[in-house]
C-alpha positions as CSV (number, residue, x, y, z in Angstrom):
1,X,198.7,68.2,149.6
2,X,199.9,66.9,152.9
3,X,201.7,69.2,155.3
4,X,203.6,68.4,158.5
5,X,202.1,69.6,161.7
6,X,203.7,69.7,165.1
7,X,201.5,69.1,168.1
8,X,202.2,69.1,171.8
9,X,200.3,66.3,173.5
10,X,200.7,64.5,176.8
11,X,202.9,61.4,176.3
12,X,200.4,59.0,177.9
13,X,197.7,60.1,175.4
14,X,200.1,59.7,172.5
15,X,200.9,56.1,173.6
16,X,197.2,55.2,174.0
17,X,196.4,56.8,170.6
18,X,199.1,54.8,168.9
19,X,197.8,51.6,170.4
20,X,194.3,52.5,169.3
21,X,195.6,53.2,165.8
22,X,197.4,49.9,165.6
23,X,194.2,48.0,166.6
24,X,192.3,49.8,163.9
25,X,195.1,49.2,161.4
26,X,195.4,52.9,160.7
27,X,198.0,55.5,161.1
28,X,197.8,58.1,163.9
29,X,198.0,60.8,161.3
30,X,195.0,59.3,159.5
31,X,193.0,59.1,162.7
32,X,193.8,62.7,163.6
33,X,193.1,64.0,160.1
34,X,189.7,62.2,160.0
35,X,188.8,63.5,163.5
36,X,189.6,67.1,162.4
37,X,187.6,66.6,159.2
38,X,184.6,65.5,161.3
39,X,185.0,68.2,163.8
40,X,185.2,71.0,161.2
41,X,182.4,69.5,159.1
42,X,180.0,70.1,162.0
43,X,180.8,73.8,162.0
44,X,180.3,74.4,158.3
45,X,176.6,74.2,157.5
46,X,176.0,72.0,154.5
47,X,173.5,73.3,152.0
48,X,170.8,70.7,151.7
49,X,169.7,69.8,148.2
50,X,165.9,69.5,147.7
51,X,163.9,68.1,144.8
52,X,162.5,70.5,142.3
53,X,159.0,70.0,143.8
54,X,160.2,71.0,147.3
55,X,162.2,73.9,145.9
56,X,159.1,75.3,144.3
57,X,157.3,75.4,147.7
58,X,160.0,77.5,149.4
59,X,158.7,80.8,150.5
60,X,155.1,79.9,149.9
61,X,154.1,80.5,153.5
62,X,155.5,82.2,156.6
63,X,155.6,80.5,159.9
64,X,154.9,82.5,163.1
65,X,158.1,83.5,164.9
66,X,157.0,81.6,168.0
67,X,156.3,78.4,166.1
68,X,157.5,75.3,168.0
69,X,158.2,72.6,165.4
70,X,159.0,69.9,168.0
71,X,155.8,70.6,170.0
72,X,153.7,70.7,166.8
73,X,155.2,67.4,165.6
74,X,154.6,65.8,169.1
75,X,151.0,67.0,169.1
76,X,150.3,65.6,165.6
77,X,151.9,62.3,166.3
78,X,150.1,62.0,169.6
79,X,146.8,62.6,167.8
80,X,147.6,60.1,165.2
81,X,148.9,57.2,167.3
82,X,147.3,57.7,170.8
């Protein structure tokens, strides 16, 4: 269901946005709606779906609280490729 929304935006920004929308052959409403979708999608964590094999491994070990994944990955890749 679509609903009207009133926004207060600087006139110069509105004009630039309208030109941009015309170039992309889209409506300004469509651009704003998609922007808001993208913006809010980042804040809502998406549940990742794993294969049954990976699901069965969940909880099979506990990592130390101070485990640094990025450092460990860097170390392993350095050993492998350097």
